[in-house]
C-alpha positions as semicolon CSV with decimal commas, in nm:
position;residue;x (nm);y (nm);z (nm)
1;X;-0,378;3,216;-0,452
2;X;-0,357;3,530;-0,660
3;X;-0,300;3,870;-0,506
4;X;-0,646;3,983;-0,624
5;X;-0,814;3,685;-0,452
6;X;-0,626;3,757;-0,131
7;X;-0,741;4,122;-0,133
8;X;-1,102;4,014;-0,192
9;X;-1,079;3,763;0,092
10;X;-0,940;4,028;0,329
11;X;-1,218;4,271;0,231
12;X;-1,485;4,005;0,291
13;X;-1,340;3,919;0,632
14;X;-1,324;4,289;0,719
15;X;-1,685;4,348;0,615
16;X;-1,799;4,045;0,815
17;X;-1,612;4,181;1,117
18;X;-1,783;4,520;1,087
19;X;-2,122;4,353;1,042
20;X;-2,067;4,133;1,347
21;X;-1,965;4,437;1,555
22;X;-2,281;4,632;1,472
23;X;-2,510;4,332;1,520
24;X;-2,348;4,264;1,858
25;X;-2,398;4,627;1,963
26;X;-2,765;4,612;1,860
27;X;-2,821;4,290;2,058
28;X;-2,653;4,441;2,366
29;X;-2,870;4,755;2,340
30;X;-3,187;4,544;2,349
31;X;-3,068;4,368;2,664
32;X;-2,988;4,690;2,850
33;X;-3,281;4,812;3,064
34;X;-3,104;5,108;3,221
35;X;-2,790;5,316;3,240
36;X;-2,856;5,488;3,574
37;X;-3,085;5,450;3,875
38;X;-3,317;5,719;3,735
39;X;-3,399;5,491;3,438
40;X;-3,579;5,244;3,671
41;X;-3,924;5,262;3,830
42;X;-4,151;5,038;4,037
43;X;-4,317;4,759;3,838
44;X;-4,663;4,826;3,979
45;X;-4,860;5,118;4,116
46;X;-4,919;4,970;4,460
47;X;-4,698;4,758;4,682
48;X;-4,430;4,704;4,417
49;X;-4,174;4,434;4,477
50;X;-3,960;4,472;4,166
51;X;-3,843;4,736;3,921
52;X;-3,866;4,788;3,546
53;X;-3,732;5,027;3,287
54;X;-3,916;5,361;3,259
55;X;-4,038;5,248;2,916
56;X;-4,245;4,981;3,095
57;X;-4,374;5,210;3,369
58;X;-4,734;5,130;3,463
59;X;-5,002;5,395;3,419
60;X;-5,104;5,486;3,774
61;X;-5,316;5,792;3,696
62;X;-5,646;5,636;3,809
63;X;-5,509;5,402;4,076
64;X;-5,556;5,450;4,450
65;X;-5,334;5,250;4,685
66;X;-5,377;5,162;5,049
67;X;-5,138;5,323;5,295
68;X;-5,033;4,983;5,433
69;X;-4,662;4,915;5,461
70;X;-4,665;4,561;5,328
71;X;-4,360;4,348;5,389
72;X;-4,145;4,236;5,095
73;X;-4,245;4,544;4,896
74;X;-4,085;4,884;4,849
75;X;-4,359;5,039;5,064
76;X;-4,255;5,294;5,326
77;X;-3,896;5,312;5,204
78;X;-3,823;4,940;5,246
79;X;-3,655;4,946;4,905
80;X;-3,588;5,160;4,601
81;X;-3,521;5,103;4,233
82;X;-3,168;5,105;4,101
83;X;-2,964;5,009;3,797
84;X;-2,695;4,741;3,824
85;X;-2,511;4,617;3,514
86;X;-2,789;4,737;3,283
87;X;-3,072;4,574;3,478
88;X;-3,335;4,737;3,698
89;X;-3,324;4,590;4,048
90;X;-3,459;4,665;4,395
91;X;-3,212;4,802;4,646
92;X;-3,360;4,660;4,967
93;X;-3,313;4,853;5,289
94;X;-3,203;4,702;5,618
95;X;-3,432;4,419;5,727
């Protein structure tokens, strides 16, 4: 193999490595829902039982909820939204 061919091969491998790095970062960014607890909100306006990213926050402007404290929901402080390893989750209180 000539020196020129070896240099070209090294450049191609280097460019592929850089391309793979940026594609991997882009894929990881699409999988990340949150970076902190404040990035997560309830998945529904009333009696929510899970959490979503703020970008998926429901529009609750014209919604009226009952004041019932339903079990297995975040009603009445039974749970709150949090961020764990890039995913929005419910931090359930003591049951």
